[in-house]
N, C-alpha and C positions, 0 to 999 in steps of 0.2 A: 315579600318574600321569602320564605323558611329555608334553613340550609341544614334541616336535621335531616339525615336519610333515612327516606320511607322504603317500605317492604319492597317497591318498583324498582327502585335504584339499587337494592341491596341486591335483590335479583340480577340484574343487569351485572353489577360488580363482580359478582359469582361467574356469571357466566365469561365475561372478559377476561377473567383471571385463569379459569379453568383452559379458555383458548390459547392465552398467552402460555402456560404451563405444559400443555399439550402437544401444538404446534411448533412452539420455540418461533414463532413468528415476532417481528418487531413492530411497533407502533409509531406512526409519523406524529411530530412533535404536534401540539393544537394548542396554540399560544392565544390567550386570551388576551383583549384589549387590557393595557396599564389601567383605562380606565375604571374598569371593573373591580379593582384590588379594593375598593370600599366595601364589595359585597362579598368576597372571597376571604373563608376560613374553615381550618381543619375540622375534619368531623369524626367517622370513625377510625381505630386504628386495629381494626381487625386483620386487613388484607397487604400484609406487607409487600414491597417491591423496592427495587433497586433502580434508579436514574444516573444516568453520566450525563453530567455537563460540559461540554467544551467550548472554550474561549475562543473563537474565532478573531477577536477584533484586536487593535493594537493597544489596546489600554485594560488597566485591571477592572475586573468585575467584581460585584459582590452578589452572593446567594444568600437568600433572606425565607426563612420557612416563617409562614403565616399560622400561628398560634389557633388555637380555640375561640380566641377572641378577635381573630382578625388581626393580632399585632404582629409585625415584623419581628422574627430572631436572628441576629446574622448567624449564619454556619460558616462561610468560607468567604474566603477572597482568592480568586483565580488570576493570576498573571496570563499574560498573551499566549497563546498557545497551550496553555494547563488545562488539566482536566479534574474533574471531581466526581467522585463515583461516591453516591448518596443513598443510604439506604433511606425509605420513608415508607408511607402508607398510602393507598388509594383513597382517595378525598383528601387529600393534604394538599395544598397547593403551594407553589413556590415562586417567588419573583426573583428576578434579577436586573440589576441596578448597576451604574455606573460607580466606581468607587470615587470618582473626584467631587462630585455634587449628589450624589443619590439618585440622579434621572432613572426613572421606570425604561427599562429596554424590553421585558418581557414578562409575561406572567403566564403562568404554566397552569392550565384549569384543574380543578379536582377530579374532573369526571372519568377519564382515561387517561391515564399517564403513558408518555411514550418511554423507552428504555434509552433513547438519546435525543439531547437537547444540543442543537448546536447555536451558540451565540455568537452572532455577526452575521456578514454577507456571505450570499450562497457561493458555491462551490466556484473555484477560480477556474475560467474556463482551459482547457486541455491543450490548445493550440501552441501556445510558449514554449510547450515540451517536446515537441517536434522541431519548432520554428528556431528555437536555440540548442537544439541536441547537439553533441559532440561527434564528429562524424572523424572514421577513419578508414582513409580510401588511399591506395597505392602508394606508401611514401609520403602521404599529407594527413595531417589531422588537425581539425578546427570544429567551428560551429558550422552549423548547416546553412546561416544565414551569411556565411564570409564567404566573399566574391571566389577565393581560389577553390573553396571546395563547390560551391556551386558550379564554377564553370568546368571543373573536372569531372563533376556529375552528369551535365548535359551533354559532356563529348562524349559518354559511353554510348557505344554502339552495340553492346551486347547485353545479355541477361545476365546478372551475376550472384551468386549464392550472398546471401546477406544476414548478419548475425545484429539482432536487437538484443542489446545487452542493457540489464537495469542495475544502475549503479545502488551502493549501500545507501545507509541513513542518513550519514552526514555531508555537509554543504561543502565540499573539496573541489568547486570549479573554479574559485576565485584564484587559485594558483596552482595549476595542474603541474610544472615544474620542479615544485619545492621538494617533491619526494618522489620515490617509484611508486605511486598510489596503486592499491592493487586493480581497480575498476580501469584504470590506465594501461597497466599491464597487460591484462587481459586483452584491451582493445585493441593493443598493439600487438599482439601473440596474434590475434585473428587477420589484421590486416597486413602482417608480414608475411600470413600463410596464403594471402590472395583473396581474403572474404571484403566486401564493404560492411563496416561495423558501424552501426549509429546506435548511441549511449543517447535515448531521451533524458532532458533535464528536468527532472521531477521540480525541482526549487527556481525554475524558471517563471511557475504559476504563482499568481498573487498571492501571497499570505502564507505559503508552504513552510514549514520549518523542520528543521533536522528532528527524527526521530529517538534519537541517541543522544545522551544515556538517556534509560528510562524508557516509557510509554510516554513521550511528550507530543505526539501527532497519530492519535487512536486512528483517524482516517486513511492511514497511508495506504492502506492495501487497496482501497476503494480507488484513491487515486492512481496507484499504480496500474491498476486492472482497465482503469480507462486510458490511462498512457500506451499500454501494448494494442488495446482495439483500435485507438487512433494511428497508432504507427503504422498497424496493418491497414488500415484505410489508405493511408498516404503511399504505402509501396503499391497498392495496387493501380494507383494513378500515374507511375512512374514508368519509362521504358527501360530502366537498367535492372530491376529486381527479379530475380528467378522464384515465382510464388512457391514453386514446388520443391525447392531448397533453401528455407528459411531455419535458422537455428533462434531459440531462446535462449538467453543466457543471463545470468544475475549472480550477484553475490551479496551474501548478508542478508539485509530488507530485501534488495534484489533477487535474491535466490529465493527468499520464502515467496514473494511476489509470484515468480516464475512457476514455482511449485503448485500454485492456486490457480494456475491459468486453466479453464476448461475448452478449449479449443484446440481443433485437430490440424491447425494451419502449419503448424511448424515439424519439420521433420525429426528434430531433435531438441533436445535440451540441457544445458550445463548449469548447474547449480552449485557454487562454491560457498564455502562459510555456513551452511544451516544444516543440522543434525535432525530434521522431522521431527523435534521436539516440541512444536505445539502444533502440527497437525500434518497430515498425511499428504501426499502429492495426487494432487486432483487432474495432473496430466493424463489423457485420454492413453491406453494400451499401446496405440498405433505409435506415440512418439517415444523414442529411445532416448535415456535418459543417463547422465554420465552424474555423478554427487563427487564433489572433492569436499573432504569434510577431515577433521582431526581428532583424533581419541585424546591430546592433550590440550585441546582448546577447550579454555575455562567454560565455555556455554555447550561443551559436549556433556549431554546425561546419559549413563548407562542405560542401556537396554533401548536406548530412542535412536538408535542409529538407522538410516533409511534402506538398510538391506531386507527386510520385508517388506516394505513397500515398493521395491523394484522386480517383485516377482513375475505382477503381472504386466512388465514393461519389455518383456523379450529377452532373448539371450545375449544382445550387444549390450545392452543396460548392466552400468556398472558401478563400481564406488572405489574412490581411490584415498588413503587413508595416509596425509601429506605428513602426520606425526609434527606439525607445527604449531607454535602457539596459533598463530597468525594463517589459519589454513585457505584463506582466500586470497592469498597473495601471489601465487603461482609463479614464486621466484624461483624456485626447483626446475631444473631441466628435466628432470625425468618426469615430472608433472605435466610440464608443457608440452613433452611427448605424448604424454599418454592421450591428452586433449587431442593434438592432431589426428593421431591414429583413431580415435574415436570417431572423429570427424570423417576421415576417409573411409573408416568401416562402415557406415551407415549410409554412405553415398551424398555427403554434402560436400566433399572435397572440391575447393575451386578447380581444379581441373577437371569436373565435368562441366564447364561452361555450355549454357545453351546459347545459339545465336539467335 
């Protein structure tokens, strides 16, 4: 069995690279059996590609390139949750092993390279993000599975407006009373104004790690979109949610994920601590949007404000510049007042409960 690139495989490679370059599509990982490693080796170096490896295991793993003779060459050791963006070439195979004993976990075949390789178990189920969500309701707060919260929700005999709030990038659920965390400040603000506020816990999902500092969990956006979708499914199944009066809220990482939701299920969205500096607002024009940002935030980038993005979201959409280093904390009473005025103006006020 030869491994030289013949004319037909070169033709396929050219078509593949043109398709990826023109369409921007991603190709799923095609993992060869580790038993095939003795037959794998690098071939042509004509077609450069970049592959992102994500370690989703609980142990260190090692990333090996197989050279032109099929010998392993160590290129990186990945900690749990870490990522490695590796420039390589089409037809260059890679091997992933455990760092502990060198056991092969994955062999990436050389014919069609994926743009993303996930090392480890499949995605964690989304259900725990709802089952362990933090709920703010009528003077109460606690987990969804807290008996007091479950009892209060089951006792509701009217449909109420609901805020789905997406927390930021760090796992601060372990001690919510240690400091006035910005997510909990927002949750309490909405609750005290009469909303049922539900904060899905992304960190309740097995293997989920914090995405800050840095880009340590590159799949966070896909996880958060799943959590929004599942929260909507759960709200459709309960008697107390007014589905026509839903608000999507988020700060920092949660604000980014909220802005990228493409559905029209929400009447309004409140995005704090994100300045449209990575991508635009994908929410449909029917959703009124309030942006809470800060021109003195270290992450603020001149010319990257959300002002241009809001032009297609109607006259009620607006930006508040808190001029604070931490724009998402909502500690300013004027900012809190503006948030409540925004909700009232677009018709999500809890005074408009429906029976």
